[in-house]
All heavy atoms as TSV, in Angstrom:
chain	resi	resn	atom	element	x	y	z
A	1	MET	N	N	-68.101	103.127	-11.827
A	1	MET	CA	C	-67.256	102.669	-10.742
A	1	MET	C	C	-66.387	103.816	-10.217
A	1	MET	O	O	-66.168	103.924	-9.030
A	1	MET	CB	C	-66.396	101.504	-11.235
A	1	MET	CG	C	-65.652	100.806	-10.144
A	1	MET	SD	S	-66.692	100.127	-8.866
A	1	MET	CE	C	-66.613	98.423	-9.262
A	2	GLU	N	N	-65.922	104.661	-11.095
A	2	GLU	CA	C	-65.081	105.795	-10.695
A	2	GLU	C	C	-65.859	106.765	-9.805
A	2	GLU	O	O	-65.328	107.283	-8.827
A	2	GLU	CB	C	-64.547	106.524	-11.937
A	2	GLU	CG	C	-63.556	107.624	-11.622
A	2	GLU	CD	C	-62.263	107.116	-10.982
A	2	GLU	OE1	O	-61.842	105.993	-11.283
A	2	GLU	OE2	O	-61.697	107.857	-10.172
A	3	LEU	N	N	-67.136	106.980	-10.122
A	3	LEU	CA	C	-67.966	107.867	-9.307
A	3	LEU	C	C	-68.123	107.305	-7.898
A	3	LEU	O	O	-68.040	108.047	-6.921
A	3	LEU	CB	C	-69.343	108.068	-9.958
A	3	LEU	CG	C	-70.313	108.967	-9.207
A	3	LEU	CD1	C	-69.719	110.366	-9.032
A	3	LEU	CD2	C	-71.636	109.053	-9.938
A	4	THR	N	N	-68.309	106.008	-7.784
A	4	THR	CA	C	-68.439	105.372	-6.478
A	4	THR	C	C	-67.170	105.578	-5.656
A	4	THR	O	O	-67.233	105.885	-4.464
A	4	THR	CB	C	-68.723	103.864	-6.637
A	4	THR	OG1	O	-69.911	103.712	-7.408
A	4	THR	CG2	C	-68.893	103.190	-5.308
A	5	LYS	N	N	-66.020	105.443	-6.273
A	5	LYS	CA	C	-64.748	105.645	-5.574
A	5	LYS	C	C	-64.626	107.089	-5.099
A	5	LYS	O	O	-64.232	107.347	-3.968
A	5	LYS	CB	C	-63.586	105.295	-6.507
A	5	LYS	CG	C	-62.234	105.446	-5.858
A	5	LYS	CD	C	-61.117	105.113	-6.814
A	5	LYS	CE	C	-59.776	105.401	-6.153
A	5	LYS	NZ	N	-58.677	105.304	-7.075
A	6	GLU	N	N	-64.997	108.030	-5.960
A	6	GLU	CA	C	-64.939	109.444	-5.592
A	6	GLU	C	C	-65.906	109.761	-4.452
A	6	GLU	O	O	-65.573	110.527	-3.544
A	6	GLU	CB	C	-65.258	110.319	-6.801
A	6	GLU	CG	C	-64.177	110.323	-7.852
A	6	GLU	CD	C	-64.565	111.133	-9.080
A	6	GLU	OE1	O	-65.445	112.011	-8.979
A	6	GLU	OE2	O	-63.963	110.891	-10.142
A	7	MET	N	N	-67.090	109.145	-4.496
A	7	MET	CA	C	-68.071	109.373	-3.440
A	7	MET	C	C	-67.555	108.837	-2.107
A	7	MET	O	O	-67.685	109.498	-1.075
A	7	MET	CB	C	-69.398	108.712	-3.806
A	7	MET	CG	C	-70.103	109.391	-4.958
A	7	MET	SD	S	-71.513	108.468	-5.571
A	7	MET	CE	C	-72.601	108.516	-4.178
A	8	ARG	N	N	-66.965	107.664	-2.130
A	8	ARG	CA	C	-66.440	107.094	-0.880
A	8	ARG	C	C	-65.306	107.968	-0.335
A	8	ARG	O	O	-65.237	108.240	0.863
A	8	ARG	CB	C	-65.950	105.663	-1.078
A	8	ARG	CG	C	-65.425	105.101	0.232
A	8	ARG	CD	C	-65.002	103.678	0.174
A	8	ARG	NE	N	-64.379	103.331	1.441
A	8	ARG	CZ	C	-64.684	102.290	2.146
A	8	ARG	NH1	N	-65.619	101.467	1.749
A	8	ARG	NH2	N	-64.060	102.038	3.284
A	9	GLU	N	N	-64.424	108.420	-1.198
A	9	GLU	CA	C	-63.313	109.270	-0.749
A	9	GLU	C	C	-63.841	110.560	-0.128
A	9	GLU	O	O	-63.335	111.014	0.904
A	9	GLU	CB	C	-62.376	109.562	-1.910
A	9	GLU	CG	C	-61.547	108.362	-2.325
A	9	GLU	CD	C	-60.732	108.591	-3.587
A	9	GLU	OE1	O	-60.812	109.693	-4.186
A	9	GLU	OE2	O	-60.013	107.660	-3.997
A	10	ALA	N	N	-64.860	111.152	-0.749
A	10	ALA	CA	C	-65.440	112.387	-0.213
A	10	ALA	C	C	-66.088	112.126	1.147
A	10	ALA	O	O	-65.935	112.929	2.082
A	10	ALA	CB	C	-66.467	112.952	-1.192
A	11	MET	N	N	-66.780	111.008	1.277
A	11	MET	CA	C	-67.405	110.674	2.551
A	11	MET	C	C	-66.349	110.372	3.615
A	11	MET	O	O	-66.519	110.732	4.777
A	11	MET	CB	C	-68.348	109.479	2.390
A	11	MET	CG	C	-69.595	109.773	1.577
A	11	MET	SD	S	-70.693	110.975	2.344
A	11	MET	CE	C	-71.395	109.995	3.641
A	12	GLU	N	N	-65.252	109.744	3.226
A	12	GLU	CA	C	-64.164	109.470	4.172
A	12	GLU	C	C	-63.591	110.786	4.700
A	12	GLU	O	O	-63.302	110.909	5.901
A	12	GLU	CB	C	-63.064	108.642	3.520
A	12	GLU	CG	C	-63.453	107.220	3.185
A	12	GLU	CD	C	-63.577	106.323	4.393
A	12	GLU	OE1	O	-63.109	106.679	5.483
A	12	GLU	OE2	O	-64.158	105.235	4.228
A	13	GLU	N	N	-63.428	111.755	3.832
A	13	GLU	CA	C	-62.941	113.066	4.265
A	13	GLU	C	C	-63.915	113.698	5.249
A	13	GLU	O	O	-63.506	114.279	6.256
A	13	GLU	CB	C	-62.735	113.982	3.062
A	13	GLU	CG	C	-61.558	113.611	2.197
A	13	GLU	CD	C	-61.425	114.502	0.972
A	13	GLU	OE1	O	-61.974	115.618	0.963
A	13	GLU	OE2	O	-60.760	114.064	0.019
A	14	GLN	N	N	-65.204	113.569	4.958
A	14	GLN	CA	C	-66.233	114.108	5.841
A	14	GLN	C	C	-66.196	113.408	7.196
A	14	GLN	O	O	-66.284	114.056	8.235
A	14	GLN	CB	C	-67.607	113.924	5.181
A	14	GLN	CG	C	-68.678	114.775	5.762
A	14	GLN	CD	C	-68.505	116.240	5.425
A	14	GLN	OE1	O	-67.885	116.611	4.437
A	14	GLN	NE2	N	-69.046	117.080	6.246
A	15	LEU	N	N	-66.045	112.088	7.193
A	15	LEU	CA	C	-65.957	111.335	8.441
A	15	LEU	C	C	-64.766	111.794	9.280
A	15	LEU	O	O	-64.885	111.989	10.495
A	15	LEU	CB	C	-65.836	109.834	8.155
A	15	LEU	CG	C	-67.091	109.145	7.632
A	15	LEU	CD1	C	-66.748	107.750	7.126
A	15	LEU	CD2	C	-68.166	109.084	8.694
A	16	ASN	N	N	-63.634	111.975	8.639
A	16	ASN	CA	C	-62.441	112.428	9.356
A	16	ASN	C	C	-62.657	113.820	9.946
A	16	ASN	O	O	-62.240	114.092	11.077
A	16	ASN	CB	C	-61.223	112.416	8.439
A	16	ASN	CG	C	-60.756	111.017	8.129
A	16	ASN	OD1	O	-60.956	110.096	8.908
A	16	ASN	ND2	N	-60.135	110.846	6.973
A	17	LEU	N	N	-63.308	114.683	9.194
A	17	LEU	CA	C	-63.587	116.029	9.688
A	17	LEU	C	C	-64.503	115.972	10.908
A	17	LEU	O	O	-64.247	116.633	11.919
A	17	LEU	CB	C	-64.221	116.877	8.580
A	17	LEU	CG	C	-64.589	118.301	8.952
A	17	LEU	CD1	C	-63.345	119.092	9.343
A	17	LEU	CD2	C	-65.307	118.968	7.805
A	18	TYR	N	N	-65.567	115.175	10.835
A	18	TYR	CA	C	-66.479	115.054	11.972
A	18	TYR	C	C	-65.745	114.528	13.204
A	18	TYR	O	O	-65.968	114.999	14.317
A	18	TYR	CB	C	-67.637	114.111	11.640
A	18	TYR	CG	C	-68.623	114.658	10.631
A	18	TYR	CD1	C	-69.403	113.794	9.874
A	18	TYR	CD2	C	-68.790	116.019	10.429
A	18	TYR	CE1	C	-70.323	114.263	8.950
A	18	TYR	CE2	C	-69.700	116.504	9.498
A	18	TYR	CZ	C	-70.464	115.616	8.767
A	18	TYR	OH	O	-71.367	116.089	7.856
A	19	MET	N	N	-64.856	113.562	13.010
A	19	MET	CA	C	-64.119	112.998	14.131
A	19	MET	C	C	-63.188	114.051	14.750
A	19	MET	O	O	-63.100	114.169	15.977
A	19	MET	CB	C	-63.320	111.778	13.691
A	19	MET	CG	C	-62.737	111.010	14.848
A	19	MET	SD	S	-61.814	109.546	14.374
A	19	MET	CE	C	-63.091	108.535	13.691
A	20	GLN	N	N	-62.513	114.817	13.924
A	20	GLN	CA	C	-61.603	115.854	14.426
A	20	GLN	C	C	-62.363	116.925	15.199
A	20	GLN	O	O	-61.923	117.373	16.258
A	20	GLN	CB	C	-60.838	116.487	13.273
A	20	GLN	CG	C	-59.818	115.574	12.644
A	20	GLN	CD	C	-59.213	116.178	11.379
A	20	GLN	OE1	O	-59.450	117.336	11.056
A	20	GLN	NE2	N	-58.446	115.380	10.664
A	21	ILE	N	N	-63.502	117.338	14.662
A	21	ILE	CA	C	-64.295	118.375	15.334
A	21	ILE	C	C	-64.822	117.853	16.668
A	21	ILE	O	O	-64.772	118.558	17.681
A	21	ILE	CB	C	-65.443	118.869	14.436
A	21	ILE	CG1	C	-64.865	119.616	13.226
A	21	ILE	CG2	C	-66.393	119.771	15.217
A	21	ILE	CD1	C	-65.884	119.962	12.154
A	22	ALA	N	N	-65.308	116.612	16.679
A	22	ALA	CA	C	-65.814	116.030	17.930
A	22	ALA	C	C	-64.704	115.945	18.968
A	22	ALA	O	O	-64.918	116.255	20.143
A	22	ALA	CB	C	-66.419	114.655	17.669
A	23	ALA	N	N	-63.510	115.538	18.554
A	23	ALA	CA	C	-62.374	115.455	19.481
A	23	ALA	C	C	-62.058	116.829	20.058
A	23	ALA	O	O	-61.795	116.962	21.259
A	23	ALA	CB	C	-61.160	114.868	18.778
A	24	ARG	N	N	-62.096	117.832	19.221
A	24	ARG	CA	C	-61.836	119.200	19.697
A	24	ARG	C	C	-62.907	119.645	20.684
A	24	ARG	O	O	-62.612	120.274	21.704
A	24	ARG	CB	C	-61.776	120.150	18.494
A	24	ARG	CG	C	-61.494	121.581	18.830
A	24	ARG	CD	C	-60.093	121.719	19.419
A	24	ARG	NE	N	-59.849	123.059	19.848
A	24	ARG	CZ	C	-59.060	123.912	19.210
A	24	ARG	NH1	N	-58.438	123.548	18.124
A	24	ARG	NH2	N	-58.891	125.121	19.670
A	25	CYS	N	N	-64.151	119.298	20.404
A	25	CYS	CA	C	-65.246	119.631	21.325
A	25	CYS	C	C	-65.049	118.967	22.675
A	25	CYS	O	O	-65.284	119.586	23.718
A	25	CYS	CB	C	-66.590	119.217	20.723
A	25	CYS	SG	S	-67.111	120.202	19.301
A	26	VAL	N	N	-64.611	117.721	22.673
A	26	VAL	CA	C	-64.364	117.010	23.933
A	26	VAL	C	C	-63.240	117.698	24.699
A	26	VAL	O	O	-63.336	117.894	25.913
A	26	VAL	CB	C	-64.056	115.519	23.676
A	26	VAL	CG1	C	-63.543	114.839	24.942
A	26	VAL	CG2	C	-65.290	114.802	23.138
A	27	GLU	N	N	-62.182	118.067	23.987
A	27	GLU	CA	C	-61.071	118.778	24.641
A	27	GLU	C	C	-61.556	120.053	25.310
A	27	GLU	O	O	-61.075	120.420	26.378
A	27	GLU	CB	C	-59.992	119.129	23.623
A	27	GLU	CG	C	-59.179	117.958	23.146
A	27	GLU	CD	C	-58.227	118.345	22.026
A	27	GLU	OE1	O	-58.123	119.547	21.687
A	27	GLU	OE2	O	-57.584	117.428	21.473
A	28	GLU	N	N	-62.502	120.708	24.686
A	28	GLU	CA	C	-63.044	121.964	25.219
A	28	GLU	C	C	-64.222	121.724	26.169
A	28	GLU	O	O	-64.881	122.668	26.585
A	28	GLU	CB	C	-63.468	122.866	24.062
A	28	GLU	CG	C	-62.297	123.307	23.208
A	28	GLU	CD	C	-62.711	124.114	21.988
A	28	GLU	OE1	O	-63.925	124.308	21.764
A	28	GLU	OE2	O	-61.804	124.553	21.259
A	29	ARG	N	N	-64.483	120.454	26.471
A	29	ARG	CA	C	-65.571	120.046	27.359
A	29	ARG	C	C	-66.943	120.491	26.852
A	29	ARG	O	O	-67.847	120.791	27.622
A	29	ARG	CB	C	-65.332	120.533	28.778
A	29	ARG	CG	C	-64.070	119.967	29.374
A	29	ARG	CD	C	-63.853	120.468	30.785
A	29	ARG	NE	N	-62.535	120.132	31.254
A	29	ARG	CZ	C	-62.252	119.061	31.967
A	29	ARG	NH1	N	-63.189	118.211	32.270
A	29	ARG	NH2	N	-61.023	118.830	32.369
A	30	ASN	N	N	-67.077	120.529	25.546
A	30	ASN	CA	C	-68.345	120.876	24.914
A	30	ASN	C	C	-68.981	119.570	24.421
A	30	ASN	O	O	-68.930	119.233	23.254
A	30	ASN	CB	C	-68.092	121.843	23.751
A	30	ASN	CG	C	-69.367	122.288	23.086
A	30	ASN	OD1	O	-70.433	121.748	23.337
A	30	ASN	ND2	N	-69.252	123.276	22.233
A	31	LEU	N	N	-69.557	118.853	25.362
A	31	LEU	CA	C	-70.065	117.519	25.053
A	31	LEU	C	C	-71.329	117.547	24.203
A	31	LEU	O	O	-71.604	116.596	23.469
A	31	LEU	CB	C	-70.284	116.735	26.333
A	31	LEU	CG	C	-69.031	116.543	27.187
A	31	LEU	CD1	C	-69.343	115.698	28.408
A	31	LEU	CD2	C	-67.901	115.920	26.379
A	32	THR	N	N	-72.081	118.628	24.257
A	32	THR	CA	C	-73.279	118.739	23.424
A	32	THR	C	C	-72.899	118.732	21.954
A	32	THR	O	O	-73.474	117.982	21.155
A	32	THR	CB	C	-74.063	120.019	23.771
A	32	THR	OG1	O	-74.427	119.966	25.158
A	32	THR	CG2	C	-75.307	120.148	22.913
A	33	ASP	N	N	-71.924	119.548	21.583
A	33	ASP	CA	C	-71.486	119.583	20.182
A	33	ASP	C	C	-70.752	118.301	19.801
A	33	ASP	O	O	-70.880	117.826	18.672
A	33	ASP	CB	C	-70.594	120.797	19.916
A	33	ASP	CG	C	-71.393	122.087	19.828
A	33	ASP	OD1	O	-72.641	122.028	19.777
A	33	ASP	OD2	O	-70.764	123.163	19.802
A	34	ALA	N	N	-69.996	117.727	20.737
A	34	ALA	CA	C	-69.313	116.462	20.453
A	34	ALA	C	C	-70.332	115.385	20.106
A	34	ALA	O	O	-70.155	114.626	19.146
A	34	ALA	CB	C	-68.466	116.028	21.651
A	35	GLU	N	N	-71.412	115.337	20.861
A	35	GLU	CA	C	-72.465	114.357	20.582
A	35	GLU	C	C	-73.115	114.634	19.221
A	35	GLU	O	O	-73.400	113.706	18.463
A	35	GLU	CB	C	-73.526	114.392	21.676
A	35	GLU	CG	C	-74.611	113.367	21.481
A	35	GLU	CD	C	-75.653	113.385	22.591
A	35	GLU	OE1	O	-75.613	114.264	23.464
A	35	GLU	OE2	O	-76.525	112.502	22.562
A	36	ALA	N	N	-73.315	115.896	18.901
A	36	ALA	CA	C	-73.912	116.247	17.607
A	36	ALA	C	C	-73.025	115.789	16.453
A	36	ALA	O	O	-73.528	115.249	15.454
A	36	ALA	CB	C	-74.146	117.755	17.536
A	37	TYR	N	N	-71.720	115.970	16.588
A	37	TYR	CA	C	-70.817	115.528	15.517
A	37	TYR	C	C	-70.713	114.012	15.456
A	37	TYR	O	O	-70.535	113.446	14.384
A	37	TYR	CB	C	-69.442	116.192	15.637
A	37	TYR	CG	C	-69.483	117.570	15.031
A	37	TYR	CD1	C	-69.680	118.691	15.814
A	37	TYR	CD2	C	-69.388	117.733	13.657
A	37	TYR	CE1	C	-69.771	119.949	15.247
A	37	TYR	CE2	C	-69.478	118.987	13.080
A	37	TYR	CZ	C	-69.673	120.087	13.879
A	37	TYR	OH	O	-69.768	121.329	13.306
A	38	PHE	N	N	-70.884	113.340	16.608
A	38	PHE	CA	C	-70.951	111.878	16.577
A	38	PHE	C	C	-72.152	111.436	15.745
A	38	PHE	O	O	-72.051	110.527	14.924
A	38	PHE	CB	C	-71.046	111.295	17.984
A	38	PHE	CG	C	-71.379	109.833	17.972
A	38	PHE	CD1	C	-70.415	108.900	17.632
A	38	PHE	CD2	C	-72.657	109.390	18.268
A	38	PHE	CE1	C	-70.716	107.545	17.592
A	38	PHE	CE2	C	-72.962	108.043	18.230
A	38	PHE	CZ	C	-71.987	107.118	17.888
A	39	HIS	N	N	-73.287	112.100	15.936
A	39	HIS	CA	C	-74.487	111.723	15.186
A	39	HIS	C	C	-74.320	112.011	13.694
A	39	HIS	O	O	-74.821	111.253	12.855
A	39	HIS	CB	C	-75.717	112.403	15.753
A	39	HIS	CG	C	-76.118	111.846	17.084
A	39	HIS	ND1	N	-76.493	110.539	17.261
A	39	HIS	CD2	C	-76.161	112.412	18.308
A	39	HIS	CE1	C	-76.770	110.322	18.528
A	39	HIS	NE2	N	-76.567	111.441	19.193
A	40	ARG	N	N	-73.601	113.064	13.356
A	40	ARG	CA	C	-73.297	113.322	11.941
A	40	ARG	C	C	-72.402	112.224	11.380
A	40	ARG	O	O	-72.586	111.759	10.260
A	40	ARG	CB	C	-72.640	114.686	11.780
A	40	ARG	CG	C	-73.588	115.818	12.027
A	40	ARG	CD	C	-72.918	117.142	11.902
A	40	ARG	NE	N	-73.882	118.192	12.200
A	40	ARG	CZ	C	-73.575	119.462	12.291
A	40	ARG	NH1	N	-72.330	119.853	12.109
A	40	ARG	NH2	N	-74.493	120.354	12.559
A	41	TYR	N	N	-71.419	111.815	12.166
A	41	TYR	CA	C	-70.514	110.732	11.783
A	41	TYR	C	C	-71.314	109.451	11.560
A	41	TYR	O	O	-71.155	108.766	10.559
A	41	TYR	CB	C	-69.477	110.550	12.896
A	41	TYR	CG	C	-68.401	109.529	12.632
A	41	TYR	CD1	C	-67.220	109.903	12.008
A	41	TYR	CD2	C	-68.549	108.209	13.035
A	41	TYR	CE1	C	-66.207	108.974	11.783
A	41	TYR	CE2	C	-67.544	107.279	12.814
A	41	TYR	CZ	C	-66.376	107.670	12.187
A	41	TYR	OH	O	-65.382	106.753	11.964
A	42	GLU	N	N	-72.187	109.173	12.516
A	42	GLU	CA	C	-73.031	107.982	12.431
A	42	GLU	C	C	-73.902	108.021	11.172
A	42	GLU	O	O	-74.035	107.023	10.459
A	42	GLU	CB	C	-73.902	107.919	13.689
A	42	GLU	CG	C	-74.793	106.728	13.807
A	42	GLU	CD	C	-75.588	106.776	15.106
A	42	GLU	OE1	O	-76.047	107.854	15.524
A	42	GLU	OE2	O	-75.745	105.709	15.700
A	43	GLY	N	N	-74.478	109.173	10.874
A	43	GLY	CA	C	-75.310	109.316	9.684
A	43	GLY	C	C	-74.522	109.119	8.401
A	43	GLY	O	O	-75.011	108.498	7.439
A	44	ALA	N	N	-73.310	109.630	8.375
A	44	ALA	CA	C	-72.464	109.465	7.188
A	44	ALA	C	C	-72.109	107.992	6.994
A	44	ALA	O	O	-72.104	107.495	5.860
A	44	ALA	CB	C	-71.200	110.311	7.313
A	45	LEU	N	N	-71.835	107.280	8.086
A	45	LEU	CA	C	-71.559	105.840	7.983
A	45	LEU	C	C	-72.787	105.086	7.487
A	45	LEU	O	O	-72.674	104.171	6.668
A	45	LEU	CB	C	-71.126	105.265	9.326
A	45	LEU	CG	C	-69.650	105.372	9.656
A	45	LEU	CD1	C	-69.380	104.821	11.047
A	45	LEU	CD2	C	-68.799	104.656	8.642
A	46	GLU	N	N	-73.959	105.469	7.963
A	46	GLU	CA	C	-75.191	104.829	7.504
A	46	GLU	C	C	-75.388	105.050	6.007
A	46	GLU	O	O	-75.850	104.151	5.299
A	46	GLU	CB	C	-76.385	105.356	8.288
A	46	GLU	CG	C	-76.434	104.859	9.717
A	46	GLU	CD	C	-77.536	105.489	10.536
A	46	GLU	OE1	O	-78.285	106.349	10.023
A	46	GLU	OE2	O	-77.658	105.120	11.714
A	47	THR	N	N	-75.033	106.233	5.538
A	47	THR	CA	C	-75.128	106.518	4.103
A	47	THR	C	C	-74.186	105.622	3.317
A	47	THR	O	O	-74.575	105.048	2.297
A	47	THR	CB	C	-74.820	108.005	3.824
A	47	THR	OG1	O	-75.765	108.812	4.523
A	47	THR	CG2	C	-74.859	108.316	2.339
A	48	LEU	N	N	-72.947	105.503	3.782
A	48	LEU	CA	C	-71.989	104.627	3.110
A	48	LEU	C	C	-72.480	103.185	3.103
A	48	LEU	O	O	-72.350	102.478	2.097
A	48	LEU	CB	C	-70.617	104.700	3.798
A	48	LEU	CG	C	-69.800	105.959	3.528
A	48	LEU	CD1	C	-68.579	105.991	4.435
A	48	LEU	CD2	C	-69.397	106.039	2.070
A	49	TYR	N	N	-73.070	102.746	4.206
A	49	TYR	CA	C	-73.600	101.380	4.285
A	49	TYR	C	C	-74.762	101.209	3.297
A	49	TYR	O	O	-74.814	100.215	2.562
A	49	TYR	CB	C	-74.050	101.073	5.711
A	49	TYR	CG	C	-74.744	99.733	5.839
A	49	TYR	CD1	C	-74.018	98.547	5.748
A	49	TYR	CD2	C	-76.112	99.656	6.028
A	49	TYR	CE1	C	-74.642	97.317	5.847
A	49	TYR	CE2	C	-76.742	98.433	6.130
A	49	TYR	CZ	C	-76.011	97.263	6.039
A	49	TYR	OH	O	-76.635	96.054	6.133
A	50	ALA	N	N	-75.669	102.183	3.265
A	50	ALA	CA	C	-76.823	102.110	2.358
A	50	ALA	C	C	-76.387	102.066	0.897
A	50	ALA	O	O	-77.044	101.440	0.062
A	50	ALA	CB	C	-77.754	103.290	2.601
A	51	MET	N	N	-75.271	102.704	0.602
A	51	MET	CA	C	-74.749	102.717	-0.764
A	51	MET	C	C	-73.919	101.466	-1.057
A	51	MET	O	O	-73.459	101.283	-2.181
A	51	MET	CB	C	-73.885	103.966	-0.972
A	51	MET	CG	C	-74.677	105.256	-0.890
A	51	MET	SD	S	-73.620	106.720	-0.863
A	51	MET	CE	C	-72.828	106.608	-2.443
A	52	GLY	N	N	-73.724	100.628	-0.046
A	52	GLY	CA	C	-72.934	99.420	-0.231
A	52	GLY	C	C	-71.444	99.665	-0.252
A	52	GLY	O	O	-70.671	98.838	-0.742
A	53	LEU	N	N	-71.014	100.786	0.311
A	53	LEU	CA	C	-69.595	101.149	0.280
A	53	LEU	C	C	-68.843	100.721	1.532
A	53	LEU	O	O	-67.611	100.760	1.557
A	53	LEU	CB	C	-69.438	102.655	0.047
A	53	LEU	CG	C	-70.025	103.155	-1.264
A	53	LEU	CD1	C	-69.896	104.670	-1.358
A	53	LEU	CD2	C	-69.357	102.483	-2.454
A	54	VAL	N	N	-69.560	100.354	2.592
A	54	VAL	CA	C	-68.949	99.757	3.785
A	54	VAL	C	C	-69.839	98.609	4.233
A	54	VAL	O	O	-71.049	98.625	4.032
A	54	VAL	CB	C	-68.759	100.752	4.960
A	54	VAL	CG1	C	-67.817	101.867	4.606
A	54	VAL	CG2	C	-70.063	101.286	5.461
A	55	SER	N	N	-69.232	97.621	4.839
A	55	SER	CA	C	-70.001	96.496	5.365
A	55	SER	C	C	-70.608	96.887	6.709
A	55	SER	O	O	-70.192	97.859	7.344
A	55	SER	CB	C	-69.093	95.284	5.541
A	55	SER	OG	O	-68.156	95.521	6.579
A	56	GLU	N	N	-71.569	96.103	7.148
A	56	GLU	CA	C	-72.168	96.346	8.454
A	56	GLU	C	C	-71.113	96.226	9.553
A	56	GLU	O	O	-71.066	97.034	10.482
A	56	GLU	CB	C	-73.300	95.348	8.691
A	56	GLU	CG	C	-74.062	95.576	9.963
A	56	GLU	CD	C	-75.253	94.646	10.111
A	56	GLU	OE1	O	-75.473	93.789	9.246
A	56	GLU	OE2	O	-75.950	94.789	11.124
A	57	PHE	N	N	-70.234	95.240	9.428
A	57	PHE	CA	C	-69.160	95.044	10.403
A	57	PHE	C	C	-68.232	96.257	10.437
A	57	PHE	O	O	-67.896	96.760	11.510
A	57	PHE	CB	C	-68.368	93.776	10.074
A	57	PHE	CG	C	-67.183	93.584	10.969
A	57	PHE	CD1	C	-67.338	93.076	12.249
A	57	PHE	CD2	C	-65.910	93.933	10.545
A	57	PHE	CE1	C	-66.243	92.917	13.087
A	57	PHE	CE2	C	-64.816	93.779	11.378
A	57	PHE	CZ	C	-64.981	93.266	12.655
A	58	GLU	N	N	-67.800	96.718	9.261
A	58	GLU	CA	C	-66.894	97.869	9.209
A	58	GLU	C	C	-67.543	99.100	9.824
A	58	GLU	O	O	-66.914	99.846	10.580
A	58	GLU	CB	C	-66.480	98.160	7.766
A	58	GLU	CG	C	-65.527	99.330	7.641
A	58	GLU	CD	C	-65.173	99.689	6.209
A	58	GLU	OE1	O	-65.621	99.001	5.279
A	58	GLU	OE2	O	-64.448	100.680	6.038
A	59	GLY	N	N	-68.813	99.321	9.526
A	59	GLY	CA	C	-69.525	100.468	10.093
A	59	GLY	C	C	-69.605	100.379	11.605
A	59	GLY	O	O	-69.356	101.369	12.309
A	60	ALA	N	N	-69.944	99.195	12.118
A	60	ALA	CA	C	-70.040	99.013	13.565
A	60	ALA	C	C	-68.689	99.210	14.233
A	60	ALA	O	O	-68.595	99.841	15.297
A	60	ALA	CB	C	-70.583	97.621	13.872
A	61	LYS	N	N	-67.642	98.702	13.628
A	61	LYS	CA	C	-66.287	98.851	14.179
A	61	LYS	C	C	-65.888	100.321	14.227
A	61	LYS	O	O	-65.344	100.806	15.216
A	61	LYS	CB	C	-65.278	98.063	13.374
A	61	LYS	CG	C	-63.863	98.135	13.916
A	61	LYS	CD	C	-62.894	97.325	13.102
A	61	LYS	CE	C	-61.486	97.382	13.595
A	61	LYS	NZ	N	-61.007	98.598	14.162
A	62	ARG	N	N	-66.186	101.040	13.166
A	62	ARG	CA	C	-65.815	102.460	13.119
A	62	ARG	C	C	-66.597	103.268	14.145
A	62	ARG	O	O	-66.058	104.200	14.744
A	62	ARG	CB	C	-65.992	102.997	11.710
A	62	ARG	CG	C	-64.959	102.386	10.762
A	62	ARG	CD	C	-65.172	102.787	9.358
A	62	ARG	NE	N	-64.723	104.163	9.194
A	62	ARG	CZ	C	-64.484	104.698	8.010
A	62	ARG	NH1	N	-64.619	103.990	6.918
A	62	ARG	NH2	N	-64.085	105.956	7.925
A	63	LEU	N	N	-67.860	102.909	14.366
A	63	LEU	CA	C	-68.635	103.607	15.408
A	63	LEU	C	C	-68.033	103.339	16.773
A	63	LEU	O	O	-67.925	104.240	17.602
A	63	LEU	CB	C	-70.095	103.163	15.368
A	63	LEU	CG	C	-70.941	103.739	14.254
A	63	LEU	CD1	C	-72.331	103.128	14.273
A	63	LEU	CD2	C	-71.021	105.254	14.347
A	64	ALA	N	N	-67.641	102.100	17.024
A	64	ALA	CA	C	-67.031	101.751	18.306
A	64	ALA	C	C	-65.706	102.472	18.496
A	64	ALA	O	O	-65.355	102.883	19.609
A	64	ALA	CB	C	-66.842	100.244	18.396
A	65	ASP	N	N	-64.953	102.633	17.411
A	65	ASP	CA	C	-63.644	103.285	17.478
A	65	ASP	C	C	-63.749	104.817	17.608
A	65	ASP	O	O	-62.767	105.465	17.945
A	65	ASP	CB	C	-62.817	102.961	16.243
A	65	ASP	CG	C	-62.364	101.512	16.206
A	65	ASP	OD1	O	-62.430	100.840	17.254
A	65	ASP	OD2	O	-61.965	101.053	15.119
A	66	PHE	N	N	-64.921	105.354	17.345
A	66	PHE	CA	C	-65.060	106.812	17.318
A	66	PHE	C	C	-64.590	107.459	18.621
A	66	PHE	O	O	-63.889	108.456	18.589
A	66	PHE	CB	C	-66.536	107.195	17.055
A	66	PHE	CG	C	-66.754	108.680	16.916
A	66	PHE	CD1	C	-66.602	109.279	15.681
A	66	PHE	CD2	C	-67.096	109.460	18.003
A	66	PHE	CE1	C	-66.806	110.644	15.531
A	66	PHE	CE2	C	-67.301	110.823	17.861
A	66	PHE	CZ	C	-67.154	111.410	16.625
A	67	TRP	N	N	-64.971	106.904	19.760
A	67	TRP	CA	C	-64.643	107.518	21.038
A	67	TRP	C	C	-63.337	107.030	21.640
A	67	TRP	O	O	-62.936	107.487	22.701
A	67	TRP	CB	C	-65.784	107.292	22.033
A	67	TRP	CG	C	-67.029	107.977	21.628
A	67	TRP	CD1	C	-68.176	107.387	21.228
A	67	TRP	CD2	C	-67.283	109.394	21.563
A	67	TRP	NE1	N	-69.117	108.320	20.909
A	67	TRP	CE2	C	-68.601	109.568	21.112
A	67	TRP	CE3	C	-66.509	110.508	21.832
A	67	TRP	CZ2	C	-69.155	110.820	20.933
A	67	TRP	CZ3	C	-67.061	111.764	21.651
A	67	TRP	CH2	C	-68.371	111.915	21.200
A	68	SER	N	N	-62.661	106.108	20.964
A	68	SER	CA	C	-61.417	105.601	21.555
A	68	SER	C	C	-60.213	106.411	21.134
A	68	SER	O	O	-60.228	107.274	20.361
A	68	SER	CB	C	-61.213	104.146	21.170
A	68	SER	OG	O	-61.184	103.976	19.783
């Protein structure tokens, strides 16, 4: 159980990093890289879902919130 918690925390850090980088890319009008980091974010959420660490609803909500 402790390993699962550590894995989720590490993935959460990765998600936050992807979101920050994408936001910076948008600020710099680099939409190609922003889209690439969105896809990395999306992939990380899919991994968390596959591992049972986030629900389908939570994953969908977080994807929707990514650009807001």
